[in-house]
N, C-alpha and C positions, 0 to 999 in steps of 0.2 A: 295319591291325591294331595297329601300333606306336602310332599316334595314339590309338586307343581305350584302350590300356593306360595311356598317359600321362594321358588325361583321367580315367580311373577312379582312378588313383593320386592325382591332385590332389583329386578329389572326396572320396575316403576320408580323405586327409590333412586336409582342411578339417573333416570330421566329427570327427576326432580332436582338432583344435584347439578346436572349439566345445565338445565334451563333456569335454575334458581327460582322455581315455582313453589308455591305452598298450597297443596291440594289435600286438605285434611281427609284422612288421617296420615297421609304421606307428607314428608317434609325433607328439605335438604339439610336439616339440623345445622343452622348457621352458627349456633353457639360452639360447635366443634369444628368449624370450617377453617379456623386460623389457630396458629400456635399462641399460647398464652404469652403476654409480654414479659420481658426479662426484668423490667423495672415497674414497681407498683407505686402509686401516688395516692395521697389523700389530703384533704383540707382540714386544718385544725384551728378551732377558734379558742381564744383566751380572753379573759376579762382583764381590765387594767384599773388599778386603784392608785392612790398616791404613793403606795409602797412598791408598786411594780405589778407584774403580771401574776394572775392566778388562774387555775383551771375553771372553765365554765361548765357547770354541771346542769343536768336537766331541771333540777329544782330552781336554778337561777333564771332559766329562759323559757319555762313552761308558758304556753302549750307547745312552743317550738323546742324540740330537743332531738338529740341523736342525729340520725340520717336525715330527718325532715329539716332540722335546722341547717345542716351542712348543705343540703340540696338547695334550700331557699337562699342561703348566703351566696352560693356560687352564681346563681342567677342575678341576684341583686347587685353583686359587685360590678356587673356590666352596666348598671344604670344608677349612677351616684345619687340622684334625687330620690328615687324609690328606696335606695339603701339607707339614706339618712332618716327617712320616715319610719322604716322598719326598725332601725336601731333605736329611734326615739321611743317607739312603743315598747320595745324590750326594756329600755331603761326605765320607763314609767312603771311597768309591772315589777321590775326588780326593786325600784325605790319604795314601792308600797309595802314590800315584805322586809326590807333591809333592816330596819331598826329592831323589829321583833325577832328576827333571825340572827342578829349580830353579824351581818355580812359587811365586808368592806364597801365603801362607796364606789360605785361603778362610774368611771369617767371615759371609758373607751372600750371597744371590742376590736381585737386584732386578728387577722387571718394569716396563717402560715401554710405554705405548701410543704409537705413532707414526702420524700421518696426514698426507696431502698431497693437493693437488688433482691429479686425473688430467689430464695434458696430453700432447699428441703427443710421441713420442720419449722418454717418461718424464722430461720436463723437471721439475726441482724435487725429484726423488726423493731427492737427496743432502742436502736441507735440510727434513726433515719437522718438523712441530710435535710435540714430545715432551711427554707428561704422565706423571707417576708413577702406577703402578697398584698395586703391592704389594711387600712385602719379606719375605723369610723368613730368619731368623737361624740361623747354624750355630755353636753354642757351641764355641770353641776347646778341644780336648781337654785341653791343659795347664792352661788356666784352670779348667775344670770340676774337674780333679783337685785343684788348689790350693784351690778353694772347699770341696770336701768335707773336705780335711785341716784347713782352718781351722775349719770347723763342728764337727769332732771334737776340735779343740784339739791336734792332733798336728803342725801345721806350724810350722816355725821362722819368725820374723819376716823379711820381705824387706827388703833394702836399698832405700832410696828411689831413684827414677829421676829424673835431672836432665832438666828440660824444655828444649825448644829455645829459643834466644835469641828474645826478643820475647814469649814466653808469660809469664803471671803465675800464681802459686800463692798462695792465701790460706789461713791456718790459722783454723779456727773453734774458739774457746775460750770460757771462761765470760764474757768481756767482750762476746761477740757476742749473748748471750741477751737476748731482749726480753720473753718471758713463756712460761710452761708449758715451760720449758727448763732443763736442768741438766747440769753436767759430770759425766762418769762415767769411771772407769778402764777402759781397753779394751786388751787385750794387742796386738791387731793394728792399732790406730788409730795415726795419725801422732802421735808424741810420747807415745803411751800414754794419751791422753785424747780422748774424743769427747763430742759434745753429744747429749743425748736430747731429742727433740721430742715432747712429749705422750705419748699412748697410754692415758690414763686417762679418756677421754671428753671431753677438752678439746683445744684446739689449742695447739701450741707453735710459737714462731717465734724466729729468730735473724737478725741483719742484719750486713752488712759495708759499711763506707764506704771507698771507694777512688777513686783517680784513675789512668787509663791513657791511652795515646795513642789518639786517635780512630781508629776502624776497625771491622771486623767480626771478632768473636771467637766461636769455638765454646766452649760452656760445658759443663763436666763437674763432677759432685759425687761425691765418694767417700762412699758411704753403706752402711748395713747395716740390716736389719730384725730385730726381736726374734724372729720366728717365721715359718715359711713360710705361715702362715695370715693374715699381715698383708699388706695391699696396700702394695707398695713405691712409695709415692706422696708426692711433694713438690709444693708450689706455689712457684714462683719469680716474683718481681716485680723489675723494674729500674725504679727511680724511679717506682714505683706502677703500672707496666704489666706484665701477665702475660708470661711467657716460656715457650716450649715448647708442649706439648699442652694442649688444653682439659680432658682427663680426668686431667691430672696429669703432672708431670715425674718421670722416673726409674722408671717401671714396668718391671720386668725379671723378675719371678718366673716368668712363663710360660716364659721362655727359660733362666733361670738360677735354678732353685728351690733356694736355699741361704740360710742365715743368716750368710754370710760377707760381707766387704767387697767391694764392686764399684765400678767407675767407671760412673756412669749419666748419661744425658742424655735424649733422646727414646727411644722404645721401641727395643730392640735390633733391628738390621737397618736402621734409618733413620739418615740423617745426623744429627749432633749438632745440638741447638738452638743458635741463634746470638744473640749480643747485638750490637746495632748501637750503637756508642758514637759519638755525633755531636760531642762536645766534650771538652776535656781537663779540665773541672772535676770536682768531687767527685760521685760517684754512689753510690746506695744500692741494694744488692741484698738482698732479703729472702727467706728460706727459711722455709716453714711447713708443718706437717703435724699431723694428728690421728690418725696411724696408728702411733705408737711407733717412729719412724725415728731412727737414729743417723747423724750426719754428722760429718766431721772436716776435710775440705779442699774447696776450690773451685778449679777450674783453668780459666783463660781462655786459649785457644790460637788463635794465628794460623796455625798450621801443621798442626794435627791436626783432621780433620773426622769421623773414625770412632772408635768405641769402642776403647779400648786392648785389646790381647791379654792384658794382665796386670792385676792388682789392686793393685800396689805403690803406696805413697804417692809423692808427687812433691816435688821440690826445685827452686827457681828457679835 
């Protein structure tokens, strides 16, 4: 009798496997129907402060944490508008706890995709291949308030901030103009003067000739647009080669919609664009735009890779 039941169970199970039906308590057991993949993947989220990336822990992102946070993030990365709202809420919760907990100020969340070969005993899991997936910027509340006050003309000028040793700061003035460029009085610009690049259907450009020690430098431009309808876009070239993003350097209005001065580089949330200086001779950096952009300073940094939390001018 037992043998008959066993044979019947096997026959019916084979029927389920062939037809791919699921008739409880019988099943084709789909979880065992394919071989496990040879490559495992996962999404990793990290926080970003002015000093760089740091691990995001459950206490930072509660009530979203662990697998729940990762699953939500994967879905939201497909819909940027919902992703920005989600990160805004995470940022608000984080900010309410930050001072009491002595956490670094959160200005972005980055997602990385990690993958590794599946081996016995999870060998190699500690050395996955990591690739960048996405970044979501969290505008610092103090900076947002400052930009609004500047746009309204009610903010007092800020004292310049001295940059770390080894960094270089260059002033852009009328001598930097190449064409379609003019110096203008600007209350919040460094020294009260800024360069206006085009904006009347043509392209304006300015250039700097400089020498620095060879090495890798993050590059930031202090810039301002004439209106929120203007694309905050610059083109940078170092010795004739493009720097930064193909769609333009300095796009920030989606994250900081204001007509005030900002420090810009690659899009907010991303690490700053970098200049690779290979020799100590003279170099030429050219800034150009056809969008009506104002610029006043260029900052090359060996120590700073993230956007500043403020918009004050810099001093060497």
